[in-house]
Backbone atoms as SQL, in Angstrom:
CREATE TABLE atoms (id INTEGER PRIMARY KEY, chain TEXT, resi INTEGER, resn TEXT, atom TEXT, x REAL, y REAL, z REAL);
INSERT INTO atoms VALUES
  (1, 'A', 1, 'MET', 'N', 169.714, -50.922, 51.775),
  (2, 'A', 1, 'MET', 'CA', 170.668, -51.638, 51.865),
  (3, 'A', 1, 'MET', 'C', 171.419, -50.449, 51.679),
  (4, 'A', 2, 'TYR', 'N', 172.134, -49.802, 51.015),
  (5, 'A', 2, 'TYR', 'CA', 172.367, -48.489, 50.417),
  (6, 'A', 2, 'TYR', 'C', 172.700, -47.654, 51.614),
  (7, 'A', 3, 'LYS', 'N', 171.592, -46.677, 52.030),
  (8, 'A', 3, 'LYS', 'CA', 172.062, -46.189, 53.164),
  (9, 'A', 3, 'LYS', 'C', 172.499, -46.240, 54.109),
  (10, 'A', 4, 'THR', 'N', 172.206, -48.161, 54.355),
  (11, 'A', 4, 'THR', 'CA', 172.121, -48.409, 55.439),
  (12, 'A', 4, 'THR', 'C', 174.333, -48.397, 56.505),
  (13, 'A', 5, 'ILE', 'N', 174.695, -49.005, 54.352),
  (14, 'A', 5, 'ILE', 'CA', 175.635, -49.592, 54.377),
  (15, 'A', 5, 'ILE', 'C', 176.271, -48.229, 54.578),
  (16, 'A', 6, 'VAL', 'N', 176.147, -47.142, 53.644),
  (17, 'A', 6, 'VAL', 'CA', 176.917, -45.352, 53.862),
  (18, 'A', 6, 'VAL', 'C', 176.985, -44.668, 55.441),
  (19, 'A', 7, 'VAL', 'N', 175.739, -44.956, 55.995),
  (20, 'A', 7, 'VAL', 'CA', 175.210, -44.415, 56.998),
  (21, 'A', 7, 'VAL', 'C', 176.265, -45.170, 58.370),
  (22, 'A', 8, 'PHE', 'N', 176.271, -46.502, 58.364),
  (23, 'A', 8, 'PHE', 'CA', 177.407, -46.615, 59.271),
  (24, 'A', 8, 'PHE', 'C', 178.721, -47.222, 58.858),
  (25, 'A', 9, 'SER', 'N', 178.980, -46.842, 58.033),
  (26, 'A', 9, 'SER', 'CA', 180.142, -46.712, 57.603),
  (27, 'A', 9, 'SER', 'C', 180.412, -45.410, 57.716),
  (28, 'A', 10, 'THR', 'N', 180.743, -44.436, 57.449),
  (29, 'A', 10, 'THR', 'CA', 180.916, -42.661, 57.894),
  (30, 'A', 10, 'THR', 'C', 180.113, -42.635, 58.591),
  (31, 'A', 11, 'LEU', 'N', 179.465, -42.739, 59.986),
  (32, 'A', 11, 'LEU', 'CA', 179.844, -43.340, 61.096),
  (33, 'A', 11, 'LEU', 'C', 181.216, -44.298, 62.338),
  (34, 'A', 12, 'ILE', 'N', 182.102, -44.764, 61.246),
  (35, 'A', 12, 'ILE', 'CA', 182.888, -45.735, 61.404),
  (36, 'A', 12, 'ILE', 'C', 183.868, -44.979, 61.517),
  (37, 'A', 13, 'ALA', 'N', 184.095, -44.596, 59.770),
  (38, 'A', 13, 'ALA', 'CA', 184.913, -43.828, 59.651),
  (39, 'A', 13, 'ALA', 'C', 185.143, -42.082, 60.949),
  (40, 'A', 14, 'THR', 'N', 184.206, -41.831, 60.948),
  (41, 'A', 14, 'THR', 'CA', 184.452, -40.367, 61.732),
  (42, 'A', 14, 'THR', 'C', 184.909, -40.624, 63.158),
  (43, 'A', 15, 'VAL', 'N', 184.038, -42.185, 63.804),
  (44, 'A', 15, 'VAL', 'CA', 184.663, -41.959, 65.080),
  (45, 'A', 15, 'VAL', 'C', 186.066, -42.523, 65.127),
  (46, 'A', 16, 'GLY', 'N', 186.360, -43.242, 64.095),
  (47, 'A', 16, 'GLY', 'CA', 187.604, -44.127, 64.318),
  (48, 'A', 16, 'GLY', 'C', 188.590, -42.214, 63.625),
  (49, 'A', 17, 'ILE', 'N', 188.332, -41.911, 63.302),
  (50, 'A', 17, 'ILE', 'CA', 189.232, -40.911, 62.733),
  (51, 'A', 17, 'ILE', 'C', 189.156, -39.665, 63.972),
  (52, 'A', 18, 'LEU', 'N', 188.188, -39.534, 64.444),
  (53, 'A', 18, 'LEU', 'CA', 188.290, -38.397, 66.239),
  (54, 'A', 18, 'LEU', 'C', 188.612, -39.556, 66.976),
  (55, 'A', 19, 'ALA', 'N', 189.192, -40.622, 67.321),
  (56, 'A', 19, 'ALA', 'CA', 190.209, -41.549, 68.007),
  (57, 'A', 19, 'ALA', 'C', 191.030, -41.328, 67.490),
  (58, 'A', 20, 'GLY', 'N', 191.466, -41.833, 66.583),
  (59, 'A', 20, 'GLY', 'CA', 192.997, -41.246, 66.364),
  (60, 'A', 20, 'GLY', 'C', 192.916, -40.509, 66.361),
  (61, 'A', 21, 'PHE', 'N', 192.375, -38.623, 66.647),
  (62, 'A', 21, 'PHE', 'CA', 193.322, -37.890, 67.223),
  (63, 'A', 21, 'PHE', 'C', 193.669, -37.873, 68.845),
  (64, 'A', 22, 'ILE', 'N', 192.589, -38.158, 69.272),
  (65, 'A', 22, 'ILE', 'CA', 192.721, -37.865, 70.594),
  (66, 'A', 22, 'ILE', 'C', 193.438, -38.670, 71.146),
  (67, 'A', 23, 'LEU', 'N', 193.964, -40.150, 70.531),
  (68, 'A', 23, 'LEU', 'CA', 194.762, -40.653, 71.028),
  (69, 'A', 23, 'LEU', 'C', 196.050, -40.374, 70.445),
  (70, 'A', 24, 'ILE', 'N', 196.681, -39.773, 69.696),
  (71, 'A', 24, 'ILE', 'CA', 197.751, -38.836, 69.228),
  (72, 'A', 24, 'ILE', 'C', 198.200, -37.266, 70.121),
  (73, 'A', 25, 'ASP', 'N', 196.901, -36.808, 70.758),
  (74, 'A', 25, 'ASP', 'CA', 195.988, -36.149, 71.892),
  (75, 'A', 25, 'ASP', 'C', 197.569, -36.935, 73.546),
  (76, 'A', 26, 'VAL', 'N', 196.317, -37.334, 73.933),
  (77, 'A', 26, 'VAL', 'CA', 196.712, -38.467, 74.719),
  (78, 'A', 26, 'VAL', 'C', 198.450, -38.552, 74.229),
  (79, 'A', 27, 'ALA', 'N', 199.043, -39.464, 73.168),
  (80, 'A', 27, 'ALA', 'CA', 200.248, -40.372, 73.639),
  (81, 'A', 27, 'ALA', 'C', 201.445, -38.314, 73.911),
  (82, 'A', 28, 'THR', 'N', 200.716, -37.768, 73.253),
  (83, 'A', 28, 'THR', 'CA', 201.869, -36.616, 73.416),
  (84, 'A', 28, 'THR', 'C', 201.809, -36.087, 73.776),
  (85, 'A', 29, 'ASN', 'N', 201.206, -35.256, 75.196),
  (86, 'A', 29, 'ASN', 'CA', 200.440, -34.545, 76.256),
  (87, 'A', 29, 'ASN', 'C', 200.221, -33.041, 75.845),
  (88, 'A', 30, 'ARG', 'N', 198.762, -33.412, 74.492),
  (89, 'A', 30, 'ARG', 'CA', 198.677, -32.468, 74.100),
  (90, 'A', 30, 'ARG', 'C', 199.737, -31.324, 73.471),
  (91, 'A', 31, 'ALA', 'N', 201.303, -32.584, 72.818),
  (92, 'A', 31, 'ALA', 'CA', 202.138, -32.370, 71.862),
  (93, 'A', 31, 'ALA', 'C', 203.219, -30.845, 72.714),
  (94, 'A', 32, 'GLN', 'N', 203.046, -31.284, 74.768),
  (95, 'A', 32, 'GLN', 'CA', 203.766, -31.168, 75.097),
  (96, 'A', 32, 'GLN', 'C', 204.865, -31.668, 75.458),
  (97, 'A', 33, 'ALA', 'N', 204.734, -32.980, 75.076),
  (98, 'A', 33, 'ALA', 'CA', 205.905, -34.279, 75.736),
  (99, 'A', 33, 'ALA', 'C', 207.157, -33.801, 75.435),
  (100, 'A', 34, 'ASP', 'N', 207.753, -34.327, 75.833),
  (101, 'A', 34, 'ASP', 'CA', 209.205, -33.881, 75.493),
  (102, 'A', 34, 'ASP', 'C', 209.223, -35.634, 74.507),
  (103, 'A', 35, 'LEU', 'N', 210.357, -35.620, 73.361),
  (104, 'A', 35, 'LEU', 'CA', 210.309, -36.876, 72.527),
  (105, 'A', 35, 'LEU', 'C', 210.261, -38.129, 73.313),
  (106, 'A', 36, 'ALA', 'N', 211.360, -38.258, 74.480),
  (107, 'A', 36, 'ALA', 'CA', 211.656, -39.100, 74.811),
  (108, 'A', 36, 'ALA', 'C', 210.200, -39.112, 75.853),
  (109, 'A', 37, 'ASP', 'N', 209.164, -37.962, 75.934),
  (110, 'A', 37, 'ASP', 'CA', 207.831, -38.947, 77.141),
  (111, 'A', 37, 'ASP', 'C', 206.735, -39.310, 76.478),
  (112, 'A', 38, 'VAL', 'N', 206.635, -39.695, 74.172),
  (113, 'A', 38, 'VAL', 'CA', 206.354, -39.684, 74.112),
  (114, 'A', 38, 'VAL', 'C', 205.255, -41.094, 74.153),
  (115, 'A', 39, 'ASN', 'N', 204.515, -41.698, 74.227),
  (116, 'A', 39, 'ASN', 'CA', 203.682, -42.848, 74.022),
  (117, 'A', 39, 'ASN', 'C', 204.187, -43.714, 72.650),
  (118, 'A', 40, 'ILE', 'N', 205.532, -43.984, 72.296),
  (119, 'A', 40, 'ILE', 'CA', 204.668, -44.716, 70.387),
  (120, 'A', 40, 'ILE', 'C', 203.339, -45.557, 70.337),
  (121, 'A', 41, 'GLY', 'N', 203.398, -46.342, 71.736),
  (122, 'A', 41, 'GLY', 'CA', 202.018, -47.605, 71.119),
  (123, 'A', 41, 'GLY', 'C', 201.048, -45.711, 70.725),
  (124, 'A', 42, 'LEU', 'N', 201.299, -45.960, 71.798),
  (125, 'A', 42, 'LEU', 'CA', 199.773, -44.794, 71.430),
  (126, 'A', 42, 'LEU', 'C', 199.658, -43.972, 69.849),
  (127, 'A', 43, 'ALA', 'N', 200.684, -43.286, 70.021),
  (128, 'A', 43, 'ALA', 'CA', 200.529, -42.486, 68.819),
  (129, 'A', 43, 'ALA', 'C', 200.891, -43.893, 67.571),
  (130, 'A', 44, 'ILE', 'N', 200.994, -44.774, 67.002),
  (131, 'A', 44, 'ILE', 'CA', 200.849, -45.753, 66.028),
  (132, 'A', 44, 'ILE', 'C', 199.440, -45.584, 66.169),
  (133, 'A', 45, 'LEU', 'N', 198.764, -45.916, 67.366),
  (134, 'A', 45, 'LEU', 'CA', 197.672, -47.045, 66.833),
  (135, 'A', 45, 'LEU', 'C', 196.432, -45.533, 66.244),
  (136, 'A', 46, 'GLY', 'N', 196.984, -44.398, 66.875),
  (137, 'A', 46, 'GLY', 'CA', 196.017, -43.523, 66.733),
  (138, 'A', 46, 'GLY', 'C', 196.124, -43.114, 65.531),
  (139, 'A', 47, 'VAL', 'N', 197.579, -43.011, 64.694),
  (140, 'A', 47, 'VAL', 'CA', 197.888, -42.513, 62.976),
  (141, 'A', 47, 'VAL', 'C', 196.746, -44.163, 62.667),
  (142, 'A', 48, 'GLY', 'N', 196.446, -45.229, 63.237),
  (143, 'A', 48, 'GLY', 'CA', 196.421, -46.184, 62.752),
  (144, 'A', 48, 'GLY', 'C', 194.704, -45.974, 62.735),
  (145, 'A', 49, 'LEU', 'N', 194.363, -45.673, 63.322),
  (146, 'A', 49, 'LEU', 'CA', 192.817, -45.532, 63.795),
  (147, 'A', 49, 'LEU', 'C', 191.913, -44.226, 62.128),
  (148, 'A', 50, 'ILE', 'N', 193.487, -43.186, 62.045),
  (149, 'A', 50, 'ILE', 'CA', 193.042, -42.210, 61.247),
  (150, 'A', 50, 'ILE', 'C', 192.879, -42.750, 60.091),
  (151, 'A', 51, 'ALA', 'N', 194.162, -43.166, 59.646),
  (152, 'A', 51, 'ALA', 'CA', 194.214, -44.473, 58.099),
  (153, 'A', 51, 'ALA', 'C', 192.441, -45.149, 58.072),
  (154, 'A', 52, 'ILE', 'N', 192.670, -46.695, 58.604),
  (155, 'A', 52, 'ILE', 'CA', 191.475, -47.478, 58.329),
  (156, 'A', 52, 'ILE', 'C', 190.669, -45.733, 58.206),
  (157, 'A', 53, 'GLY', 'N', 190.007, -45.157, 59.393),
  (158, 'A', 53, 'GLY', 'CA', 188.579, -44.141, 58.498),
  (159, 'A', 53, 'GLY', 'C', 188.880, -42.944, 57.576),
  (160, 'A', 54, 'SER', 'N', 189.900, -43.061, 57.538),
  (161, 'A', 54, 'SER', 'CA', 189.888, -42.891, 56.068),
  (162, 'A', 54, 'SER', 'C', 190.033, -43.410, 54.528),
  (163, 'A', 55, 'ILE', 'N', 189.746, -44.857, 54.908),
  (164, 'A', 55, 'ILE', 'CA', 189.655, -46.115, 53.968),
  (165, 'A', 55, 'ILE', 'C', 188.524, -46.253, 54.403),
  (166, 'A', 56, 'THR', 'N', 188.485, -46.468, 55.477),
  (167, 'A', 56, 'THR', 'CA', 186.793, -46.774, 54.892),
  (168, 'A', 56, 'THR', 'C', 185.676, -45.769, 53.978),
  (169, 'A', 57, 'TYR', 'N', 185.685, -44.727, 54.725),
  (170, 'A', 57, 'TYR', 'CA', 185.502, -43.325, 54.352),
  (171, 'A', 57, 'TYR', 'C', 185.390, -43.708, 52.550),
  (172, 'A', 58, 'ALA', 'N', 186.654, -43.968, 52.265),
  (173, 'A', 58, 'ALA', 'CA', 187.123, -43.300, 50.346),
  (174, 'A', 58, 'ALA', 'C', 186.056, -45.015, 50.508),
  (175, 'A', 59, 'PHE', 'N', 186.622, -45.480, 50.960),
  (176, 'A', 59, 'PHE', 'CA', 186.246, -46.821, 50.243),
  (177, 'A', 59, 'PHE', 'C', 184.192, -46.554, 50.246),
  (178, 'A', 60, 'SER', 'N', 183.778, -46.325, 51.518),
  (179, 'A', 60, 'SER', 'CA', 182.246, -46.541, 51.056),
  (180, 'A', 60, 'SER', 'C', 181.668, -45.117, 50.645),
  (181, 'A', 61, 'SER', 'N', 182.549, -44.332, 50.220),
  (182, 'A', 61, 'SER', 'CA', 181.519, -43.153, 49.379),
  (183, 'A', 61, 'SER', 'C', 181.727, -43.853, 47.790),
  (184, 'A', 62, 'ARG', 'N', 182.187, -44.972, 47.500),
  (185, 'A', 62, 'ARG', 'CA', 182.572, -45.344, 46.390),
  (186, 'A', 62, 'ARG', 'C', 181.462, -46.218, 45.826),
  (187, 'A', 63, 'PHE', 'N', 180.437, -47.027, 46.989),
  (188, 'A', 63, 'PHE', 'CA', 180.510, -47.711, 46.703),
  (189, 'A', 63, 'PHE', 'C', 178.509, -47.784, 45.765),
  (190, 'A', 64, 'ARG', 'N', 178.496, -48.618, 45.410),
  (191, 'A', 64, 'ARG', 'CA', 177.160, -48.383, 44.193),
  (192, 'A', 64, 'ARG', 'C', 176.410, -49.813, 43.887),
  (193, 'A', 65, 'THR', 'N', 174.891, -50.087, 44.706),
  (194, 'A', 65, 'THR', 'CA', 174.131, -50.937, 43.770),
  (195, 'A', 65, 'THR', 'C', 174.422, -50.580, 42.652),
  (196, 'A', 66, 'ALA', 'N', 173.015, -52.044, 42.242),
  (197, 'A', 66, 'ALA', 'CA', 172.949, -52.098, 40.809),
  (198, 'A', 66, 'ALA', 'C', 172.226, -51.638, 39.801),
  (199, 'A', 67, 'GLY', 'N', 170.738, -50.526, 40.715),
  (200, 'A', 67, 'GLY', 'CA', 170.234, -49.723, 40.600),
  (201, 'A', 67, 'GLY', 'C', 170.751, -48.106, 40.381),
  (202, 'A', 68, 'MET', 'N', 171.358, -48.550, 40.656),
  (203, 'A', 68, 'MET', 'CA', 171.816, -46.603, 41.248),
  (204, 'A', 68, 'MET', 'C', 172.894, -46.255, 40.266),
  (205, 'A', 69, 'GLY', 'N', 172.570, -46.813, 39.087),
  (206, 'A', 69, 'GLY', 'CA', 173.446, -45.949, 37.737),
  (207, 'A', 69, 'GLY', 'C', 174.507, -45.125, 38.306),
  (208, 'A', 70, 'ASN', 'N', 174.673, -44.230, 37.191),
  (209, 'A', 70, 'ASN', 'CA', 175.792, -43.616, 36.873),
  (210, 'A', 70, 'ASN', 'C', 175.562, -42.406, 36.521),
  (211, 'A', 71, 'ALA', 'N', 175.542, -40.769, 37.188),
  (212, 'A', 71, 'ALA', 'CA', 175.621, -39.680, 37.408),
  (213, 'A', 71, 'ALA', 'C', 175.763, -39.310, 36.036),
  (214, 'A', 72, 'LYS', 'N', 177.542, -39.590, 35.376),
  (215, 'A', 72, 'LYS', 'CA', 177.832, -39.480, 34.350),
  (216, 'A', 72, 'LYS', 'C', 176.603, -39.951, 32.926),
  (217, 'A', 73, 'ASP', 'N', 175.812, -40.814, 33.602),
  (218, 'A', 73, 'ASP', 'CA', 175.260, -41.470, 33.113),
  (219, 'A', 73, 'ASP', 'C', 173.531, -40.329, 32.487),
  (220, 'A', 74, 'ASP', 'N', 173.012, -40.026, 32.862),
  (221, 'A', 74, 'ASP', 'CA', 172.031, -39.169, 33.130),
  (222, 'A', 74, 'ASP', 'C', 172.423, -38.074, 32.525),
  (223, 'A', 75, 'THR', 'N', 170.990, -37.414, 31.632),
  (224, 'A', 75, 'THR', 'CA', 170.848, -37.034, 30.436),
  (225, 'A', 75, 'THR', 'C', 169.788, -36.268, 30.442),
  (226, 'A', 76, 'ASP', 'N', 170.287, -35.198, 32.130),
  (227, 'A', 76, 'ASP', 'CA', 169.194, -34.269, 32.420),
  (228, 'A', 76, 'ASP', 'C', 169.622, -32.792, 32.191),
  (229, 'A', 77, 'GLU', 'N', 170.704, -33.229, 30.877),
  (230, 'A', 77, 'GLU', 'CA', 171.157, -31.313, 30.702),
  (231, 'A', 77, 'GLU', 'C', 171.985, -31.703, 29.185),
  (232, 'A', 78, 'HIS', 'N', 171.476, -31.078, 27.650),
  (233, 'A', 78, 'HIS', 'CA', 171.099, -31.700, 26.915),
  (234, 'A', 78, 'HIS', 'C', 173.027, -30.724, 26.156),
  (235, 'A', 79, 'SER', 'N', 173.482, -31.475, 25.715),
  (236, 'A', 79, 'SER', 'CA', 174.824, -31.267, 24.902),
  (237, 'A', 79, 'SER', 'C', 174.849, -29.675, 23.942),
  (238, 'A', 80, 'ASP', 'N', 173.542, -29.440, 23.799),
  (239, 'A', 80, 'ASP', 'CA', 173.670, -28.320, 22.759),
  (240, 'A', 80, 'ASP', 'C', 173.656, -27.339, 23.166),
  (241, 'A', 81, 'ASN', 'N', 174.663, -26.222, 24.189),
  (242, 'A', 81, 'ASN', 'CA', 174.780, -25.554, 24.083),
  (243, 'A', 81, 'ASN', 'C', 176.323, -24.045, 23.182),
  (244, 'A', 82, 'GLY', 'N', 176.279, -25.252, 22.506),
  (245, 'A', 82, 'GLY', 'CA', 177.333, -24.234, 21.672),
  (246, 'A', 82, 'GLY', 'C', 177.178, -23.569, 20.978);
């Protein structure tokens, strides 16, 4: 279950961010459009997709199941190096 959530949420985040940048590019005509010619709706939608993709990635990277434990609790390294 964990791998499925991480894979699909990362995929959704990546697609959202890429689509957001593409929409901003289209809305601004590759940054060549005058301010009056910018499609505000597409630009806002693009920024929204980038934000949603970023939030999705941030929350999915912190997802933990009960059996995963915490990396700080691992005892692979000894604390007697001093």
